[in-house]
N, C-alpha and C positions, 0 to 999 in steps of 0.2 A: 689450612690448606689454603683454605680460598683468599684469608688476609695475606699472604705471602705470594698469590697471583694480583692481588691487586699492589701492593705495594712492588711486586716486578714490573705490574704494567706502569705504572705512575714513573719508575724508573727509566724504562724505558721513554716515555715520551719526555722526560727533563733530558738526557741523551740527546732524543733528535732535535727538542730546541734548541739545543748548544751547538749542532755540526750544521744547523741550517743557521744560525745567526753568525758561525764560524766563517760556510762558505758564502753568505753572502757577505760579508765584510772583508774577504780575500777581495770578491769580484769588483768590490766597490775600490779597493787600495790600487788594482792592477788598472780597471775602468779611470781612475785618478789620474792614474802615472801616465796613461797614454792622452789624456787631455792635455797636461801637464806640458806633454812634448809635444805635442802638435800645434797646439797655440799660443803658447805661452814662449816655446823654446823654437825659434823659427829663422830660417831653414833648416831641417834635418836628412839629412839621406836617411836609406829606409833601411842601411846597416844600422844606423845611429839609433834609429826608433828601435830595432828590436833590441840593441843592446838595455836600453832603459826598460823597456819591458821586463825583459830577463831576469833584470836587478830588482826590478818589483818586484815577481814574482815570488822569487828566492827570499829575498826580506820578509813578503807578505806571510807565505809558506812559517818562515824559519819563527817569527813573533807567533804565528796563532799557533803552530805545535807544540812550544812554550806555553800557552794559555792554556790549550787541552789537555794537553798531557797530564798536566797541576792538575786540573779540574776531574778530568774522566777517571784518574789514578785513584782520586780519591776516597771515594766504598771501599777498594780493592786491598789501597791500601791500609785503614781501620780494619777490616776484616782481618790482615795479615800481623796486624799489629795485636789485637785480640789475639789470637791463637798463640803467635811467640808469648804474650803476656801468660796465658795460662799453662804454659808448658812450663816442668820442670826446671830454671836457670834461665829462662827464657832473658832477663834483663833488660825489658821495655816496659815500660809503662801503659797502662791501661788505655785505648783510643778516646779523644773525647767526641764522642758520636754527636754528639749534640752541636756542634759546628759543623758538620757537612751542610753543604748546599744541596749535594745532589744526594737522591737515593737515602735519605736521613732515615725513614720510616723501616723499607728493607732491610738496611744494615742492621737497625736495632732490632727488629726482630730475628733476624739470625745469629745475631750476636745473641741473643737472653735463650735463643737453640743453642746455641754452641754452651753456654754456660751452662745449663741443665743436663744436658749428656754429661759433661764434665761430672756435676753432683752425682747422675747415677751411676757412673763409671767407681767415681770414690767411692760411693755405699757399696757399689759389688765387692771392690778391692777390700774394704773392712769387714766385710762377711763373707769370709772363704768359704765356710761349712752354710750355704745358701741352699745347693744342691738336697744335702742333707736335711735341710729342715723345711723341704718342701716333700722328701719323701716319708719323715716321719710323721708329719700332720695327713699326708697324703693314706698313709697307710692304717692309721689311725679315724681315719674320718670313718664312722657309723654308718658308711649307706658306701654300696657298689660302686668303683669307679675304674673304668675302662679310658685309656690314652688310644687313637687310633692315627694311621699316617692316611697320604693321600689315597692308597693301598685298598683302605681298611683292613688293616693287619692289624691286631693289638701289638704295640709298643711297650705299655704300662698296664698294667690292673694290679691294685692295691688289693688287702690281704681280705677284704670284705665281699670282693667281687670274687673269691676264688673259690670262697665257703658259699656264698649263695646259689650260685651253678654247678656245685659241689666239681669243681676242676682246679689245684692247685694252680699259684697265681705264675710259678716259673714255666707250667706248662704250656699256659695261655699265650705268652711272649711269643711271635712268631705264626701265631694263627690269625685267619680270616675270621672276625669277627661275629658274623653270622654263621659260620660253621661250628662255631664254641658256643652259642647262645642261639637257639632255636626259637625265636621268639615269632608272635603272631598275634595282631592289632584285629581290633573291632571294624574297623573301617579300611579303604584302600589306602587310607593316607598314612603308609608304614614310615619307618625312617631309614629304608631304600631309597624311595621312591622321594624322598624329600629332599637325601644327600645328592643324589640324579640332580634334580633341580638347583638346588644352591651352587655348585659347584660349576655350573654352567653360568648363572647369573650374579653369584655374590661373592663380595669379598668375606664377608662375616657375616653370619646367622646365627638365630636360636630358637630352639621348639621346643613343644614338650607336647607328650601324650599321656592317656589315661587308658586304664585296665587294659597294660599290654599282658600279653601271658609269656611266661618261659615256659616250655615244654621241657623236661628232662629227661634223663636215661639213668636207668642202673638203681631203681627204685627213690631215686631221689624227689623230694616232696615237688610238685608245681608250685610254681612262683606266680604270684600277680602283682604287681607294681604300674606306677606312674614314672615316666621317663622324660628325661628334661638332656638336650642334646645341645651342645657349642659348636659352632664351626667357625675355621679360622682359614682363609685359602693359603700356599705357599707360605706354611709357619717353617721359619727357619731353623727349629729344633724337629721339623718332619713329624709334628703332633697338630696334624688337622682336624679333630674332632673330639671330644669330653666329651662322654655318656655317665651319665649319674643315675641310678635308679632309687626310687622311693616305693619302699616294700608296702600291700594292702593286701599282703593275703589273706588275714582274716577277715578284713571288712569286706572285700569282693567275693572272697567265696561267700560269704554269710548270705550276700544279693543272690548269687547261684543258687545256694540249697534255698532262701524264701521264694526264687521262682519257680524251684521245683518241688518244692512242698504247696504253693499255691494252686501250681499247676493240677499237681497230684488232688486237694480240695477241689477246683474248677471241676476237676472232672465229674465228679458224683454230681454236679448241677446240670450234666449235659441232656440227660433223661428227662428231669422234671420240665428243664424249661424246654426242650421240644415241645412236652405234653402241653403245658402252659399255650406255648403259642399257636397250638392245634386249638386248644379252646376260644382264644382270644378271634382268632382267623374266625372259627362257628360264631360265636354270638356277633362281630362285624357283618357278617353275612344277616345273620336273622334279622337285626336290626335297621341294615340297610335295605333291606326287603320289606320289611313294615315301615319303612318310612320315619323312625324315628331319628330325628339328625342329632338331636342330642346325645343319645346316647353310641350312636352312630361317632360322633367326635370322640365322647369318652374312648371308643374299645379300640380309635383309629391309632388315638394316642399312645394306649397301652402297647397294640400293635408294634409302633414304630420304638418303643422303648424296649420293648422285648429284643426284636431284632438289634437295635444296641446292644444290648447284655452279650448277644447270640456271639455279636459282633468281639467283644472284650472276651470272651469265655475261647474263642477259638485263637485271637493272637496269645494269649496266655499258654494256651496246647501248645502253638507251633512254634513260641519262641523257646520256650524246650525242649523241642524236637531239636530247632536250629541246633541250639546250645551242646546239647548232646550228639550232636553227630546223627541223629534220627528221624530227620524229617526229609524222605523221598518224594522226590515228583516225577510219574507217569506223563510223559511229553507225546502228544495224540493229532491227528488231524482236526483241527477246530475252523468252523467259519467265525471269524473273528468282530464281523459286524453282529451277528449273534449273539455272542458272548458279550459285546459292549451293552448293547440294548439290554440284554437279559439282567446285567449286573446293575444299569440306571434304574430297570423300573424295581428291581429289587430295593433299592436302596431310596426311590424317590418318596416313598411314604414320609420318611424322616424327613426330606427336605420338606415336603408340603406342611408337614406340622409346624417348621418353623418359618414359613410362610417363602420359599424358595422355589425357584423353577428351573427345575436344570434342561439347557437347553442342547442339544447332540445333534453335531455337524460328523458322517462320515463318509468318507470318498466314496464314489461307486468302484467296482469291482476289487474288491481289497482280496491278495492270494491268501487262501489259507493257509493259518499259521500252525507252528506246533508246541502247544501250550499243555499245561495240567491245569484243566477245568476250574476244579475245587479250589487252587491256592491262586492262582491268576484274578477269580474272583474276588478273593480278600485284601488282593495289590489296588483294585479299581476300587472296592467297597470303600478299603481305608484312606486311598485318596479324597474320595467325595466328601469321606465322612469328617476330611480335615478341615476339607471346604468350606461343608456345610457348619462347623465350628466356629469358623474363622472368618465367617463372611461377615459378622459384624453388622450394618446396616443394610449391606448389599441384599438383592432378594432374586440374582440372578449366577447362576454358576455355567459353565460353559466346558462342555466334553467332545474332544474331535478326533478323530482317526484319520491317518492317513498314511501313503508311504515315505518313508525319509528318502534323502539324496544317497544314503547308504544302501538303499534298498532294502533296512527292517521297518517292521510294521510300529507305526508312532500315535501312543494314545499322550494326549495331554486331558489337565483336568484344571481349568481356568476359576478363582473367585476373583472378586472386586473389594475385598473387605480390608484387615488388619494388616498385612503385609508381613513379612518379616526383618527385621536388625540383619543386617549385613554380619555384624560381628557373630551372629549365632548362627550363620549359615553352613558353617564347616561341619557343625554338631550333627545335624539335623536328624542323619541316618545311625545315630550313635544309640546305642542300646540305654533306656530312662532317661533319654534328654529331652528338659521340656524349656522352652523359653519364662526363664523366673516373671517377666516382666507380668505376664496373664495367667501365669498357673493357676494364682487360685479364683481368676473372674472363666476360666475354664476346664471342665472336666478330663481329663485321659492318661494313660499311660507310660506314655514315651515310648511305646514296642512297634506301634502301628508302622510305621516307617522302618525301624531297624529291620520287624517282619519282610516287611515290601521289599526293601534292599537285596533281603540273602534272596527271596522267589525270585527275583528279577535276575539277580545274578546267576542264579541255577538256571532258569530259563535262556541263560548265554546274551543277555540283554544291557541297557544299562540305565538308570533311573536319575533324573536331576531335577534341579527346583531353578526358578529365576525368581526375583522380589523386587517390589519396594514399598516399603513404609508408608503406610496410608492409601496403598493402591490396588493393593490383592498380591496374587501369589499366584504359580503357574506350576503345578509339575508334572512332570512327562516322564513315560519311561517307551522304551523300546522290546518288541519279542521278534523272532525270525521266524521267517515266512517255512511254512513247512518241506519246501523244496528243499529248503538247502538243512533240511534236519532228515530230509529222505535221502541224501547223498551221504550225510553222515554215518547211516545206517548203514548202505552199501558196500562201506568201507571197512567197514569194523563186523564182528563176528555178531556181537550183540543183534537180536529180533526185534527189541524194542529200544525205544529210548529212556532210559532211566539218568535223573540227576538227583546230588544231594545239594541239600543248602548246605553250606558252612559258614557259622557265624564268625568265624577267625579268617583273618587274611593272613598269607606269610610273605616274610620279608621274599623276592624274586631274587635275590643273591645267595641268597642259602644255598641254591643251589651250584654257585660258581664254583668253579674249578683253579 
C-alpha cells in the first residue's frame, strides 16, 4: 500500500511537470506571435493585432492538446488494454508497459495486482467446493473453534466446540458468545475488554490468554484452557472474530489441587512456626540485653527468616482461599498512617539484614480508611518484600502514602534495583508467574502479587506498577476512605462491611441482553 502511494505521488509529479511545461510553452508561443506582430509587421490596427493573437492562441492550444492528450492518456490506455486483454475474447495484445514515460511504476504495480486478482478468481472458479472443504477442516479440527460477528454473536461453531461446552453446535448459532460460554479469567485482561479496545483502535489484532476457566451447567465438567483470538474488522463475510480454545484441564486442575494440598500441609506449620518465632524473639531480647553482639546478630537473622516463612505460609493459605472463594474480608475504620508504619516496622528487620533502609513518607492528616487490617498488612508486606528481593545493589526503599487526585488513599513502594522488563509487565499479577530471567537467583512462589491484587480488588481499590530495567520499580495501590464505605453501609441493609476476594474475573459482556 505504501509503495502504491509512492508510485502515485511520483506520477502526479510527472503530470505536474508536463502541464507546467505545456502552459509555459503555450505562453511563449502567444508572446512570440505578439512580438512578431508588433515589431516586424508594422503598422497594424488593433483589430488586426487581436486577430493574429487569437489565431496564435488557437494554433498553440490545438498543438498542445494533441501532444498532452496522447501523453496523459498513455497510462490509462495501458490499464484499459490490460483489462481488455485478460477478459474472455478480449482481442487485444498485452500492453507494452516498459515503453511508458509517465506513470511507469504505478501502472506496472497496478497491473501486477490485477493479474494476481485474476489468478485468485480463476483458482476459486476451479475449486467450487472450497467452502465445503473449509467446513470439513474446521469440523474435524480437534480444538473448539468459534466465529463471531461484529455483535459477538456466534455465526459458526465446530463440532468440537459443542462437545467442549456441552451445547449442540446448531443450538450455538445465533447466540451471544458470552451467554453461551461463561468464562472467567485470572486477571482483568479479559476477552471482552480486549475486543472493546481493538474494535476502536485496530483493523486486525490477535491475542492469547492462559488459565481461562469455563463455568458450565448441568453437571458438565469444568474446563480450564488457554484461549487465542483473532480480530478482523469489517470482514465482508461478517466473521470478525475467530476464537480457539486449547484444553489444559488436567494440567491446570493438578496445579489447583497442588495449591490446595500444599495449603493443607502448610496449615500444620502455623502453630510450630508461631512458637518458633516466640522463642527466637525471646532469645534475641536476652542476647541484646546481655550485650552479646554476635548472638544478637544470629538471632536477628533467624527472626527475619522466620518472618519470611510466615509470609510464605500466609500467602499459600490465602491463595487457596481466594481460588475457592472462601477469603472474606471485614472492613473497619482504621488509621492508615499507623497501619503503614506498623507494617514497615514489622518487615524492617528483613531489610536491615539485607543492608537496606526503608524510608517512609506519609502525608499529614490522611483520612481514615476502610480496610481489613490483617489482609492489608499482607499487601504492604508482599510489596516491600518484593522490593527487598529485587533491590540488587541498591540500599534504599521508599514507602509513601498520600491522597490521590481521585480522593483515594494511595500508597507506593519504590525500589532502585533490577527493574522489570516491559514484556512481562502484563503478567505480573498472574498466579505462579515469575520472570524466567532471574527465577533461579531470586526465591519466591509467584503468588504474592496475585494475592495482593485479589485483596486490593476486594477493597475496591486499584493496584499498579511502573518500572524501568536497571532503574528500579514502583508498585502502588489505593484504598477507599472510610467515609465512602460508611455511605455504602447507610445505603444497604448490612450492618458491617464484608467483601470477598475472588481470583477469577468474568467478562462484563456476560450480562448483555
